Structures are given as C-alpha cells and as structure tokens.
N, C-alpha and C positions, 0 to 999 in steps of 0.2 A: 701461727699455731702453736699449742702447747702439746707437751707432751711429758708424760711421768714414766722413767723407764726404770724396771726395774730385773737387777740380775736374778736369773731362776735355775734350780733343778730342775721344776718341773712345772706347769703352771696350764689350767683348763678356764675353761667359760662355758656356761650353761644358759641356754635362753628359753624358757619357754618347755622346760623338762626336758631339753634336748642338749647335748655336748655339741658345740658349735665348732670348738676349738680345742685343740689341746697339744701343748708342744712338751720335750725335755729340755734340757739344758740351752739355756740361752737366754732370752729376754721375754718380759711380761710388758708391753707398751700401751699404754692409756692415752688416746691420742683425740685434742680437740681442736676444732676450727674455728677461728674467729671471724667475725663481719667482715672485717678491712682485709683478711686474709688475700694473697694472690700468689700465683704460681713460684715465686720467689720462696716464699715461707714455705711451701711444700718441698721444695728442693733443696731447703735448707735442714728441714728436720729430717728427710728422709735420709740425706748424709750423714748427719750426726747420730742416729741410731744405727747407721751400720757400720761408721767408724769409730766411736766412741772407744776408747782403749780402757774397759772397765773388766776384764777379764786377767785374771795372774797368769804370770809365767812361773818357771821354774824357781826363781829366787821369791814368788810371793808380789812381785811387782806388778802392778796393773799395766801391762804392756801389750794385751791383745782385745782386739775387738770381734764380734759377733761373728763377723766374716773369716776373721783368721782359726777361730775354733770350730767353724761351719756349725755354730747355734742356730738354735731356732728361733722365732719372733713370734710370739702371740699380740696380737693389734686389735684394741678394745677402744671402740667410739666413746668417748666421757667428755659431753659438752661442759657438763659441772665444771671442767677446771678453767671455765671463764668466768665462774661464780664470785662477782664482788661482795666482799663481807664488811667494807669499811663503812657503812653506813646501816643501822639498825640491826636486826639480828636475824632476818631473813635474805639471803644472798638474792643478788640480783645478775638474770643472766642477758642483758642486752649488750653484751659486746660478744656474745657467740653468735656464730653462723645462723642463720635459719637452716632448717632441717636439708631443703632442696640442694643448698650450697652446700654444706656441712658433709652431707652422703655421697656429692661427685668428688669433692677432695678427698676425704677418708678413701673412697674406693681407687682414686688417681693413688696416693700413698700405699697403697696396697699392692697396687700395680705394680709402681716401681721398687718396692721391698722385694717384690717377686723377681724382678728381673735380675736381682743379686744370685739366684739360683737356691737359696736358703729354703727351709720348708718356713712358709708364713701362714698362720693360722689364725683366725679371726672372730669376734664376735657376732651379735646381729643387730643394724644397725638400727636405732628408735626402738630398742625394745629394753624391758628388764632382764638384767644380766644377774649371775652370779660369778664371779670370779674366785678361783682358788688357785694358790700357787705357794711353792717354798721359796721365800726371797732368800737368795746366796749372799751371805755376808753379814747384815744385809747390805747392799750397794743400791741406792735410789738416787736418780738424779733427774733432775727436773731442766726442763728446755722450754724457751718461749722464742720463738722466731724473731720476735721483736726486738729481742735481746733485754726484755725486762729484768731479766732476772739469770 
C-alpha cells in the first residue's frame, strides 16, 4: 500500500457535487492499494498513519502523533499513487489493485483507523473527487508498505 500523508489545518473532499468528508486539524491521507498487497501491508500503513510523530510540541519539535493531538483524518482512495512513469509519458497503473480488492482493503483501513476513536472522514471510492486542504507546515510524508521509499 502507498499513502501520501499531509498534515492539515482543515481538509474536505467533494464527489459528484456533495461534500463526503470534512476534517479540522489533523491529516489528509491519499491511500492506494497495490495488486500484491496483503493484510500485513494494511496493518503497516494504518499503524504509521496513527503513530507518525509529525505534530509539533511546545518546543517546535515533531513529537506528537495525530492520536496524541486527537486530530481528525480524511482518507481518500487514490489509485494513481501506483502510476509508473518510468517509460514514456503516460503512467502505467498495472501495479494498482483491481477495484474490488482495492475497495475492500481501503474500507478495512478506514475501519481500523476508526477503531482509534478519532474522527475519520472519507471520500467516495472510484469517483471523481475534488480535494481541498490547508497543508500545515507544509508537512507531507510518503509511505510505501513495501518500504520502496
């Protein structure tokens, strides 16, 4: 699995003219499922999202996680994170999971994030979405459960 994690002051996602998710201080997470991903990949990504220390303490050090600050999380499905641009000019998405598997794992990740007790909002799977956010810092982290980066 891959994720782009952005620390935000607020964020929202609109699909088909409807706001499907809106958060205050916390994280906006773009989440992608790879065709080879398994439950261990999901557990790794969920744990990282909840426990990354990317919020500042009183001294300005990145010492707090989204759980520590009781922040919100907006999770948006984003298969294009598996776009391979090494050849040609058009990305190849052959490493992305098929929609059925991707949706199942995305929904499971959302359920596991909700177990934290934090406010978890979402986009709408397999639709065109518009994402708004105020990136705080900016702080943006890339995650890959295969530890490719």
